[in-house]
PDB file of N, CA, C and O in Angstrom:
ATOM      1  N   MET A   1      76.400  94.872  80.541  1.00  0.00           N
ATOM      2  CA  MET A   1      75.441  95.671  81.280  1.00  0.00           C
ATOM      3  C   MET A   1      74.134  94.936  81.343  1.00  0.00           C
ATOM      4  O   MET A   1      73.885  94.010  80.571  1.00  0.00           O
ATOM      5  N   SER A   2      73.329  95.340  82.237  1.00  0.00           N
ATOM      6  CA  SER A   2      72.003  94.681  82.422  1.00  0.00           C
ATOM      7  C   SER A   2      71.048  95.241  81.339  1.00  0.00           C
ATOM      8  O   SER A   2      71.424  95.975  80.425  1.00  0.00           O
ATOM      9  N   ASP A   3      69.765  94.819  81.531  1.00  0.00           N
ATOM     10  CA  ASP A   3      68.776  95.249  80.554  1.00  0.00           C
ATOM     11  C   ASP A   3      68.187  96.608  80.866  1.00  0.00           C
ATOM     12  O   ASP A   3      67.281  97.071  80.173  1.00  0.00           O
ATOM     13  N   VAL A   4      68.706  97.261  81.926  1.00  0.00           N
ATOM     14  CA  VAL A   4      68.267  98.640  82.178  1.00  0.00           C
ATOM     15  C   VAL A   4      68.677  99.541  81.051  1.00  0.00           C
ATOM     16  O   VAL A   4      69.824  99.492  80.608  1.00  0.00           O
ATOM     17  N   VAL A   5      67.750 100.383  80.562  1.00  0.00           N
ATOM     18  CA  VAL A   5      68.145 101.253  79.496  1.00  0.00           C
ATOM     19  C   VAL A   5      68.954 102.442  80.151  1.00  0.00           C
ATOM     20  O   VAL A   5      68.545 103.057  81.136  1.00  0.00           O
ATOM     21  N   VAL A   6      70.038 102.679  79.559  1.00  0.00           N
ATOM     22  CA  VAL A   6      70.991 103.718  80.056  1.00  0.00           C
ATOM     23  C   VAL A   6      70.409 105.074  79.534  1.00  0.00           C
ATOM     24  O   VAL A   6      70.184 105.238  78.335  1.00  0.00           O
ATOM     25  N   ASP A   7      70.177 106.024  80.455  1.00  0.00           N
ATOM     26  CA  ASP A   7      69.736 107.358  80.018  1.00  0.00           C
ATOM     27  C   ASP A   7      70.969 108.358  80.043  1.00  0.00           C
ATOM     28  O   ASP A   7      71.969 108.142  80.728  1.00  0.00           O
ATOM     29  N   ASN A   8      70.813 109.430  79.264  1.00  0.00           N
ATOM     30  CA  ASN A   8      71.921 110.325  79.173  1.00  0.00           C
ATOM     31  C   ASN A   8      72.138 111.013  80.458  1.00  0.00           C
ATOM     32  O   ASN A   8      73.272 111.359  80.786  1.00  0.00           O
ATOM     33  N   HIS A   9      71.029 111.245  81.260  1.00  0.00           N
ATOM     34  CA  HIS A   9      71.258 111.899  82.548  1.00  0.00           C
ATOM     35  C   HIS A   9      72.138 111.053  83.490  1.00  0.00           C
ATOM     36  O   HIS A   9      73.042 111.572  84.145  1.00  0.00           O
ATOM     37  N   ALA A  10      71.869 109.823  83.538  1.00  0.00           N
ATOM     38  CA  ALA A  10      72.764 108.899  84.413  1.00  0.00           C
ATOM     39  C   ALA A  10      74.171 108.921  83.926  1.00  0.00           C
ATOM     40  O   ALA A  10      75.100 109.136  84.705  1.00  0.00           O
ATOM     41  N   GLU A  11      74.354 108.699  82.621  1.00  0.00           N
ATOM     42  CA  GLU A  11      75.655 108.770  81.997  1.00  0.00           C
ATOM     43  C   GLU A  11      76.405 110.075  82.224  1.00  0.00           C
ATOM     44  O   GLU A  11      77.609 110.048  82.479  1.00  0.00           O
ATOM     45  N   SER A  12      75.771 111.144  82.145  1.00  0.00           N
ATOM     46  CA  SER A  12      76.403 112.465  82.323  1.00  0.00           C
ATOM     47  C   SER A  12      76.773 112.639  83.851  1.00  0.00           C
ATOM     48  O   SER A  12      77.860 113.097  84.201  1.00  0.00           O
ATOM     49  N   LEU A  13      75.861 112.270  84.666  1.00  0.00           N
ATOM     50  CA  LEU A  13      76.045 112.316  86.102  1.00  0.00           C
ATOM     51  C   LEU A  13      77.313 111.503  86.547  1.00  0.00           C
ATOM     52  O   LEU A  13      78.162 112.004  87.284  1.00  0.00           O
ATOM     53  N   VAL A  14      77.391 110.310  86.094  1.00  0.00           N
ATOM     54  CA  VAL A  14      78.498 109.419  86.419  1.00  0.00           C
ATOM     55  C   VAL A  14      79.842 110.053  85.852  1.00  0.00           C
ATOM     56  O   VAL A  14      80.835 110.145  86.573  1.00  0.00           O
ATOM     57  N   ALA A  15      79.832 110.462  84.604  1.00  0.00           N
ATOM     58  CA  ALA A  15      81.009 111.003  84.054  1.00  0.00           C
ATOM     59  C   ALA A  15      81.477 112.288  84.766  1.00  0.00           C
ATOM     60  O   ALA A  15      82.678 112.489  84.942  1.00  0.00           O
ATOM     61  N   ASN A  16      80.607 113.088  85.142  1.00  0.00           N
ATOM     62  CA  ASN A  16      80.972 114.252  85.967  1.00  0.00           C
ATOM     63  C   ASN A  16      81.468 113.894  87.331  1.00  0.00           C
ATOM     64  O   ASN A  16      82.346 114.592  87.838  1.00  0.00           O
ATOM     65  N   LEU A  17      80.985 112.878  87.956  1.00  0.00           N
ATOM     66  CA  LEU A  17      81.414 112.400  89.305  1.00  0.00           C
ATOM     67  C   LEU A  17      82.908 111.850  89.104  1.00  0.00           C
ATOM     68  O   LEU A  17      83.799 112.105  89.915  1.00  0.00           O
ATOM     69  N   ILE A  18      83.091 111.122  88.025  1.00  0.00           N
ATOM     70  CA  ILE A  18      84.429 110.584  87.744  1.00  0.00           C
ATOM     71  C   ILE A  18      85.388 111.744  87.526  1.00  0.00           C
ATOM     72  O   ILE A  18      86.498 111.762  88.057  1.00  0.00           O
ATOM     73  N   TYR A  19      84.942 112.706  86.740  1.00  0.00           N
ATOM     74  CA  TYR A  19      85.768 113.896  86.479  1.00  0.00           C
ATOM     75  C   TYR A  19      86.130 114.551  87.877  1.00  0.00           C
ATOM     76  O   TYR A  19      87.296 114.884  88.091  1.00  0.00           O
ATOM     77  N   GLN A  20      85.235 114.720  88.739  1.00  0.00           N
ATOM     78  CA  GLN A  20      85.535 115.388  90.053  1.00  0.00           C
ATOM     79  C   GLN A  20      86.520 114.563  90.832  1.00  0.00           C
ATOM     80  O   GLN A  20      87.353 115.134  91.537  1.00  0.00           O
ATOM     81  N   VAL A  21      86.474 113.318  90.752  1.00  0.00           N
ATOM     82  CA  VAL A  21      87.276 112.396  91.535  1.00  0.00           C
ATOM     83  C   VAL A  21      88.723 112.189  90.974  1.00  0.00           C
ATOM     84  O   VAL A  21      89.695 112.216  91.729  1.00  0.00           O
ATOM     85  N   ASN A  22      88.829 111.995  89.706  1.00  0.00           N
ATOM     86  CA  ASN A  22      90.162 111.755  89.087  1.00  0.00           C
ATOM     87  C   ASN A  22      90.592 112.555  87.967  1.00  0.00           C
ATOM     88  O   ASN A  22      91.687 112.353  87.443  1.00  0.00           O
ATOM     89  N   GLY A  23      89.720 113.538  87.527  1.00  0.00           N
ATOM     90  CA  GLY A  23      90.157 114.508  86.478  1.00  0.00           C
ATOM     91  C   GLY A  23      90.055 114.079  85.030  1.00  0.00           C
ATOM     92  O   GLY A  23      90.458 114.841  84.152  1.00  0.00           O
ATOM     93  N   VAL A  24      89.530 112.880  84.734  1.00  0.00           N
ATOM     94  CA  VAL A  24      89.276 112.481  83.424  1.00  0.00           C
ATOM     95  C   VAL A  24      88.218 113.252  82.829  1.00  0.00           C
ATOM     96  O   VAL A  24      87.149 113.235  83.438  1.00  0.00           O
ATOM     97  N   LEU A  25      88.287 113.916  81.784  1.00  0.00           N
ATOM     98  CA  LEU A  25      87.261 114.739  81.104  1.00  0.00           C
ATOM     99  C   LEU A  25      86.066 113.761  80.747  1.00  0.00           C
ATOM    100  O   LEU A  25      86.253 112.634  80.289  1.00  0.00           O
ATOM    101  N   PRO A  26      84.898 114.272  80.986  1.00  0.00           N
ATOM    102  CA  PRO A  26      83.680 113.511  80.640  1.00  0.00           C
ATOM    103  C   PRO A  26      83.647 113.091  79.183  1.00  0.00           C
ATOM    104  O   PRO A  26      83.155 112.007  78.871  1.00  0.00           O
ATOM    105  N   LYS A  27      84.166 113.932  78.266  1.00  0.00           N
ATOM    106  CA  LYS A  27      84.179 113.465  76.832  1.00  0.00           C
ATOM    107  C   LYS A  27      85.192 112.304  76.577  1.00  0.00           C
ATOM    108  O   LYS A  27      85.144 111.674  75.520  1.00  0.00           O
ATOM    109  N   ASP A  28      86.074 112.033  77.513  1.00  0.00           N
ATOM    110  CA  ASP A  28      87.011 110.994  77.320  1.00  0.00           C
ATOM    111  C   ASP A  28      86.630 109.735  78.071  1.00  0.00           C
ATOM    112  O   ASP A  28      87.404 108.781  78.149  1.00  0.00           O
ATOM    113  N   ILE A  29      85.356 109.746  78.654  1.00  0.00           N
ATOM    114  CA  ILE A  29      84.915 108.523  79.371  1.00  0.00           C
ATOM    115  C   ILE A  29      83.880 107.763  78.593  1.00  0.00           C
ATOM    116  O   ILE A  29      82.909 108.332  78.094  1.00  0.00           O
ATOM    117  N   SER A  30      84.104 106.428  78.493  1.00  0.00           N
ATOM    118  CA  SER A  30      83.191 105.560  77.758  1.00  0.00           C
ATOM    119  C   SER A  30      82.553 104.523  78.679  1.00  0.00           C
ATOM    120  O   SER A  30      83.099 104.143  79.714  1.00  0.00           O
ATOM    121  N   LEU A  31      81.419 104.103  78.268  1.00  0.00           N
ATOM    122  CA  LEU A  31      80.684 103.145  79.125  1.00  0.00           C
ATOM    123  C   LEU A  31      81.431 101.867  79.406  1.00  0.00           C
ATOM    124  O   LEU A  31      81.278 101.235  80.451  1.00  0.00           O
ATOM    125  N   HIS A  32      82.269 101.497  78.408  1.00  0.00           N
ATOM    126  CA  HIS A  32      82.948 100.255  78.585  1.00  0.00           C
ATOM    127  C   HIS A  32      84.298 100.391  79.363  1.00  0.00           C
ATOM    128  O   HIS A  32      84.942  99.376  79.628  1.00  0.00           O
ATOM    129  N   HIS A  33      84.712 101.564  79.713  1.00  0.00           N
ATOM    130  CA  HIS A  33      85.965 101.824  80.442  1.00  0.00           C
ATOM    131  C   HIS A  33      85.878 101.160  81.809  1.00  0.00           C
ATOM    132  O   HIS A  33      84.864 101.296  82.494  1.00  0.00           O
ATOM    133  N   SER A  34      86.890 100.469  82.206  1.00  0.00           N
ATOM    134  CA  SER A  34      87.020  99.938  83.543  1.00  0.00           C
ATOM    135  C   SER A  34      87.593 101.062  84.415  1.00  0.00           C
ATOM    136  O   SER A  34      88.537 101.744  84.019  1.00  0.00           O
ATOM    137  N   LEU A  35      87.012 101.246  85.602  1.00  0.00           N
ATOM    138  CA  LEU A  35      87.407 102.307  86.502  1.00  0.00           C
ATOM    139  C   LEU A  35      88.843 102.149  86.893  1.00  0.00           C
ATOM    140  O   LEU A  35      89.519 103.165  87.052  1.00  0.00           O
ATOM    141  N   VAL A  36      89.380 100.933  87.067  1.00  0.00           N
ATOM    142  CA  VAL A  36      90.687 100.661  87.564  1.00  0.00           C
ATOM    143  C   VAL A  36      91.677 100.608  86.334  1.00  0.00           C
ATOM    144  O   VAL A  36      92.661 101.347  86.287  1.00  0.00           O
ATOM    145  N   ASN A  37      91.379  99.722  85.368  1.00  0.00           N
ATOM    146  CA  ASN A  37      92.302  99.498  84.306  1.00  0.00           C
ATOM    147  C   ASN A  37      92.387 100.508  83.263  1.00  0.00           C
ATOM    148  O   ASN A  37      93.477 100.715  82.729  1.00  0.00           O
ATOM    149  N   ASP A  38      91.319 101.177  82.908  1.00  0.00           N
ATOM    150  CA  ASP A  38      91.296 102.145  81.878  1.00  0.00           C
ATOM    151  C   ASP A  38      91.378 103.601  82.399  1.00  0.00           C
ATOM    152  O   ASP A  38      92.081 104.424  81.813  1.00  0.00           O
ATOM    153  N   LEU A  39      90.669 103.912  83.486  1.00  0.00           N
ATOM    154  CA  LEU A  39      90.679 105.268  84.020  1.00  0.00           C
ATOM    155  C   LEU A  39      91.663 105.450  85.131  1.00  0.00           C
ATOM    156  O   LEU A  39      91.808 106.536  85.693  1.00  0.00           O
ATOM    157  N   LEU A  40      92.390 104.287  85.463  1.00  0.00           N
ATOM    158  CA  LEU A  40      93.428 104.325  86.448  1.00  0.00           C
ATOM    159  C   LEU A  40      93.138 104.872  87.759  1.00  0.00           C
ATOM    160  O   LEU A  40      93.957 105.548  88.381  1.00  0.00           O
ATOM    161  N   MET A  41      91.860 104.557  88.225  1.00  0.00           N
ATOM    162  CA  MET A  41      91.466 105.024  89.528  1.00  0.00           C
ATOM    163  C   MET A  41      92.154 104.112  90.589  1.00  0.00           C
ATOM    164  O   MET A  41      92.200 102.889  90.455  1.00  0.00           O
ATOM    165  N   ASP A  42      92.677 104.769  91.638  1.00  0.00           N
ATOM    166  CA  ASP A  42      93.231 103.976  92.806  1.00  0.00           C
ATOM    167  C   ASP A  42      92.220 103.807  93.825  1.00  0.00           C
ATOM    168  O   ASP A  42      91.108 104.322  93.709  1.00  0.00           O
ATOM    169  N   SER A  43      92.572 103.085  94.851  1.00  0.00           N
ATOM    170  CA  SER A  43      91.591 102.818  95.897  1.00  0.00           C
ATOM    171  C   SER A  43      91.019 103.917  96.562  1.00  0.00           C
ATOM    172  O   SER A  43      89.855 103.823  96.950  1.00  0.00           O
ATOM    173  N   ILE A  44      91.744 105.072  96.773  1.00  0.00           N
ATOM    174  CA  ILE A  44      91.185 106.246  97.335  1.00  0.00           C
ATOM    175  C   ILE A  44      90.179 106.947  96.489  1.00  0.00           C
ATOM    176  O   ILE A  44      89.184 107.503  96.954  1.00  0.00           O
ATOM    177  N   GLU A  45      90.476 106.897  95.265  1.00  0.00           N
ATOM    178  CA  GLU A  45      89.546 107.553  94.255  1.00  0.00           C
ATOM    179  C   GLU A  45      88.228 106.683  94.205  1.00  0.00           C
ATOM    180  O   GLU A  45      87.117 107.209  94.137  1.00  0.00           O
ATOM    181  N   LEU A  46      88.416 105.382  94.242  1.00  0.00           N
ATOM    182  CA  LEU A  46      87.186 104.475  94.166  1.00  0.00           C
ATOM    183  C   LEU A  46      86.335 104.713  95.395  1.00  0.00           C
ATOM    184  O   LEU A  46      85.114 104.831  95.291  1.00  0.00           O
ATOM    185  N   ILE A  47      86.968 104.785  96.566  1.00  0.00           N
ATOM    186  CA  ILE A  47      86.181 105.105  97.791  1.00  0.00           C
ATOM    187  C   ILE A  47      85.548 106.464  97.664  1.00  0.00           C
ATOM    188  O   ILE A  47      84.379 106.582  98.033  1.00  0.00           O
ATOM    189  N   ASP A  48      86.199 107.510  97.178  1.00  0.00           N
ATOM    190  CA  ASP A  48      85.595 108.782  96.950  1.00  0.00           C
ATOM    191  C   ASP A  48      84.415 108.704  96.034  1.00  0.00           C
ATOM    192  O   ASP A  48      83.362 109.263  96.341  1.00  0.00           O
ATOM    193  N   LEU A  49      84.547 108.046  94.948  1.00  0.00           N
ATOM    194  CA  LEU A  49      83.477 107.883  94.001  1.00  0.00           C
ATOM    195  C   LEU A  49      82.283 107.130  94.673  1.00  0.00           C
ATOM    196  O   LEU A  49      81.141 107.566  94.522  1.00  0.00           O
ATOM    197  N   LEU A  50      82.513 106.067  95.373  1.00  0.00           N
ATOM    198  CA  LEU A  50      81.479 105.362  96.011  1.00  0.00           C
ATOM    199  C   LEU A  50      80.687 106.231  97.060  1.00  0.00           C
ATOM    200  O   LEU A  50      79.464 106.162  97.181  1.00  0.00           O
ATOM    201  N   MET A  51      81.465 107.019  97.775  1.00  0.00           N
ATOM    202  CA  MET A  51      80.850 107.964  98.750  1.00  0.00           C
ATOM    203  C   MET A  51      79.962 108.960  98.092  1.00  0.00           C
ATOM    204  O   MET A  51      78.871 109.270  98.572  1.00  0.00           O
ATOM    205  N   ARG A  52      80.449 109.472  96.960  1.00  0.00           N
ATOM    206  CA  ARG A  52      79.645 110.454  96.210  1.00  0.00           C
ATOM    207  C   ARG A  52      78.416 109.858  95.707  1.00  0.00           C
ATOM    208  O   ARG A  52      77.352 110.477  95.718  1.00  0.00           O
ATOM    209  N   LEU A  53      78.548 108.552  95.221  1.00  0.00           N
ATOM    210  CA  LEU A  53      77.318 107.868  94.756  1.00  0.00           C
ATOM    211  C   LEU A  53      76.306 107.575  95.833  1.00  0.00           C
ATOM    212  O   LEU A  53      75.097 107.624  95.607  1.00  0.00           O
ATOM    213  N   GLU A  54      76.854 107.250  97.088  1.00  0.00           N
ATOM    214  CA  GLU A  54      75.946 106.990  98.167  1.00  0.00           C
ATOM    215  C   GLU A  54      75.209 108.378  98.596  1.00  0.00           C
ATOM    216  O   GLU A  54      74.053 108.340  99.018  1.00  0.00           O
ATOM    217  N   GLU A  55      75.856 109.490  98.484  1.00  0.00           N
ATOM    218  CA  GLU A  55      75.272 110.743  98.721  1.00  0.00           C
ATOM    219  C   GLU A  55      73.989 111.001  97.794  1.00  0.00           C
ATOM    220  O   GLU A  55      73.073 111.741  98.153  1.00  0.00           O
ATOM    221  N   ILE A  56      74.007 110.399  96.711  1.00  0.00           N
ATOM    222  CA  ILE A  56      72.827 110.617  95.764  1.00  0.00           C
ATOM    223  C   ILE A  56      71.924 109.383  95.770  1.00  0.00           C
ATOM    224  O   ILE A  56      71.036 109.249  94.929  1.00  0.00           O
ATOM    225  N   GLY A  57      72.153 108.518  96.691  1.00  0.00           N
ATOM    226  CA  GLY A  57      71.248 107.352  96.939  1.00  0.00           C
ATOM    227  C   GLY A  57      71.615 106.029  96.151  1.00  0.00           C
ATOM    228  O   GLY A  57      70.819 105.093  96.084  1.00  0.00           O
ATOM    229  N   VAL A  58      72.785 106.006  95.597  1.00  0.00           N
ATOM    230  CA  VAL A  58      73.226 104.851  94.873  1.00  0.00           C
ATOM    231  C   VAL A  58      74.268 104.055  95.626  1.00  0.00           C
ATOM    232  O   VAL A  58      75.371 104.538  95.883  1.00  0.00           O
ATOM    233  N   ALA A  59      73.913 102.844  95.975  1.00  0.00           N
ATOM    234  CA  ALA A  59      74.791 102.031  96.796  1.00  0.00           C
ATOM    235  C   ALA A  59      75.283 100.871  95.888  1.00  0.00           C
ATOM    236  O   ALA A  59      74.483 100.221  95.216  1.00  0.00           O
ATOM    237  N   ILE A  60      76.544 100.640  95.883  1.00  0.00           N
ATOM    238  CA  ILE A  60      77.181  99.571  95.149  1.00  0.00           C
ATOM    239  C   ILE A  60      77.721  98.529  96.097  1.00  0.00           C
ATOM    240  O   ILE A  60      78.490  98.930  96.970  1.00  0.00           O
ATOM    241  N   HIS A  61      77.431  97.281  96.044  1.00  0.00           N
ATOM    242  CA  HIS A  61      77.823  96.255  96.977  1.00  0.00           C
ATOM    243  C   HIS A  61      79.348  96.083  96.830  1.00  0.00           C
ATOM    244  O   HIS A  61      79.942  96.153  95.754  1.00  0.00           O
ATOM    245  N   GLU A  62      79.924  95.845  98.049  1.00  0.00           N
ATOM    246  CA  GLU A  62      81.384  95.581  98.172  1.00  0.00           C
ATOM    247  C   GLU A  62      81.867  94.501  97.145  1.00  0.00           C
ATOM    248  O   GLU A  62      82.953  94.616  96.577  1.00  0.00           O
ATOM    249  N   SER A  63      81.067  93.506  96.939  1.00  0.00           N
ATOM    250  CA  SER A  63      81.478  92.384  96.052  1.00  0.00           C
ATOM    251  C   SER A  63      81.578  92.830  94.593  1.00  0.00           C
ATOM    252  O   SER A  63      82.263  92.170  93.811  1.00  0.00           O
ATOM    253  N   GLU A  64      80.938  93.895  94.207  1.00  0.00           N
ATOM    254  CA  GLU A  64      80.966  94.356  92.903  1.00  0.00           C
ATOM    255  C   GLU A  64      82.277  95.250  92.581  1.00  0.00           C
ATOM    256  O   GLU A  64      82.635  95.489  91.428  1.00  0.00           O
ATOM    257  N   ILE A  65      82.878  95.667  93.612  1.00  0.00           N
ATOM    258  CA  ILE A  65      84.072  96.495  93.441  1.00  0.00           C
ATOM    259  C   ILE A  65      85.307  95.721  93.155  1.00  0.00           C
ATOM    260  O   ILE A  65      86.029  95.285  94.051  1.00  0.00           O
ATOM    261  N   THR A  66      85.545  95.553  91.836  1.00  0.00           N
ATOM    262  CA  THR A  66      86.678  94.836  91.352  1.00  0.00           C
ATOM    263  C   THR A  66      87.348  95.639  90.215  1.00  0.00           C
ATOM    264  O   THR A  66      86.818  96.663  89.782  1.00  0.00           O
ATOM    265  N   SER A  67      88.472  95.184  89.757  1.00  0.00           N
ATOM    266  CA  SER A  67      89.159  95.853  88.635  1.00  0.00           C
ATOM    267  C   SER A  67      88.304  95.775  87.364  1.00  0.00           C
ATOM    268  O   SER A  67      88.545  96.480  86.384  1.00  0.00           O
ATOM    269  N   GLU A  68      87.324  94.916  87.416  1.00  0.00           N
ATOM    270  CA  GLU A  68      86.488  94.712  86.154  1.00  0.00           C
ATOM    271  C   GLU A  68      85.254  95.732  86.179  1.00  0.00           C
ATOM    272  O   GLU A  68      84.527  95.817  85.188  1.00  0.00           O
ATOM    273  N   LEU A  69      85.032  96.482  87.290  1.00  0.00           N
ATOM    274  CA  LEU A  69      83.875  97.395  87.335  1.00  0.00           C
ATOM    275  C   LEU A  69      84.036  98.481  86.298  1.00  0.00           C
ATOM    276  O   LEU A  69      85.087  99.110  86.180  1.00  0.00           O
ATOM    277  N   THR A  70      82.981  98.682  85.560  1.00  0.00           N
ATOM    278  CA  THR A  70      83.037  99.651  84.413  1.00  0.00           C
ATOM    279  C   THR A  70      82.193 100.816  84.676  1.00  0.00           C
ATOM    280  O   THR A  70      81.359 100.793  85.582  1.00  0.00           O
ATOM    281  N   VAL A  71      82.379 101.859  83.903  1.00  0.00           N
ATOM    282  CA  VAL A  71      81.547 103.048  83.921  1.00  0.00           C
ATOM    283  C   VAL A  71      80.136 102.660  83.735  1.00  0.00           C
ATOM    284  O   VAL A  71      79.252 103.155  84.434  1.00  0.00           O
ATOM    285  N   GLY A  72      79.875 101.709  82.730  1.00  0.00           N
ATOM    286  CA  GLY A  72      78.522 101.297  82.393  1.00  0.00           C
ATOM    287  C   GLY A  72      77.933 100.653  83.581  1.00  0.00           C
ATOM    288  O   GLY A  72      76.758 100.885  83.864  1.00  0.00           O
ATOM    289  N   ASP A  73      78.648  99.869  84.294  1.00  0.00           N
ATOM    290  CA  ASP A  73      78.087  99.215  85.539  1.00  0.00           C
ATOM    291  C   ASP A  73      77.509 100.253  86.496  1.00  0.00           C
ATOM    292  O   ASP A  73      76.428 100.094  87.062  1.00  0.00           O
ATOM    293  N   ILE A  74      78.323 101.373  86.654  1.00  0.00           N
ATOM    294  CA  ILE A  74      77.887 102.465  87.599  1.00  0.00           C
ATOM    295  C   ILE A  74      76.713 103.108  87.024  1.00  0.00           C
ATOM    296  O   ILE A  74      75.728 103.338  87.725  1.00  0.00           O
ATOM    297  N   VAL A  75      76.762 103.426  85.730  1.00  0.00           N
ATOM    298  CA  VAL A  75      75.621 104.107  85.108  1.00  0.00           C
ATOM    299  C   VAL A  75      74.329 103.234  85.183  1.00  0.00           C
ATOM    300  O   VAL A  75      73.239 103.795  85.293  1.00  0.00           O
ATOM    301  N   THR A  76      74.416 101.971  85.130  1.00  0.00           N
ATOM    302  CA  THR A  76      73.282 101.116  85.316  1.00  0.00           C
ATOM    303  C   THR A  76      72.594 101.240  86.720  1.00  0.00           C
ATOM    304  O   THR A  76      71.378 101.316  86.894  1.00  0.00           O
ATOM    305  N   HIS A  77      73.555 101.249  87.691  1.00  0.00           N
ATOM    306  CA  HIS A  77      73.117 101.387  89.111  1.00  0.00           C
ATOM    307  C   HIS A  77      72.400 102.797  89.262  1.00  0.00           C
ATOM    308  O   HIS A  77      71.350 102.887  89.899  1.00  0.00           O
ATOM    309  N   VAL A  78      72.958 103.816  88.701  1.00  0.00           N
ATOM    310  CA  VAL A  78      72.408 105.197  88.861  1.00  0.00           C
ATOM    311  C   VAL A  78      71.038 105.291  88.183  1.00  0.00           C
ATOM    312  O   VAL A  78      70.065 105.837  88.703  1.00  0.00           O
ATOM    313  N   ALA A  79      71.045 104.693  86.939  1.00  0.00           N
ATOM    314  CA  ALA A  79      69.797 104.676  86.172  1.00  0.00           C
ATOM    315  C   ALA A  79      68.604 103.935  86.910  1.00  0.00           C
ATOM    316  O   ALA A  79      67.440 104.327  86.826  1.00  0.00           O
ATOM    317  N   SER A  80      68.959 102.946  87.562  1.00  0.00           N
ATOM    318  CA  SER A  80      67.973 102.089  88.272  1.00  0.00           C
ATOM    319  C   SER A  80      67.379 102.767  89.537  1.00  0.00           C
ATOM    320  O   SER A  80      66.329 102.390  90.057  1.00  0.00           O
ATOM    321  N   VAL A  81      68.119 103.775  89.980  1.00  0.00           N
ATOM    322  CA  VAL A  81      67.710 104.461  91.246  1.00  0.00           C
ATOM    323  C   VAL A  81      67.107 105.810  90.861  1.00  0.00           C
ATOM    324  O   VAL A  81      66.220 106.264  91.584  1.00  0.00           O
ATOM    325  N   HIS A  82      67.500 106.475  89.810  1.00  0.00           N
ATOM    326  CA  HIS A  82      67.030 107.759  89.500  1.00  0.00           C
ATOM    327  C   HIS A  82      66.019 107.779  88.408  1.00  0.00           C
ATOM    328  O   HIS A  82      65.527 108.847  88.041  1.00  0.00           O
TER     329      HIS A  82
END
């Protein structure tokens, strides 16, 4: 992750969005989890998550969307915007 300090609000927001998209309980989501490899998100769920993030003003560049993208990466983006 980058040098941005992760706040609990951003972490909670991302965990709840992931829960809404693929049903993994927030308590079972960790910052180091890969969206694809650990949380088993498919392409439709990833698109759904990205659209929900865009609705709250968080844009993630297409080049960042890989199997290596982690919850922590998303939280960093959210924390930098909110």
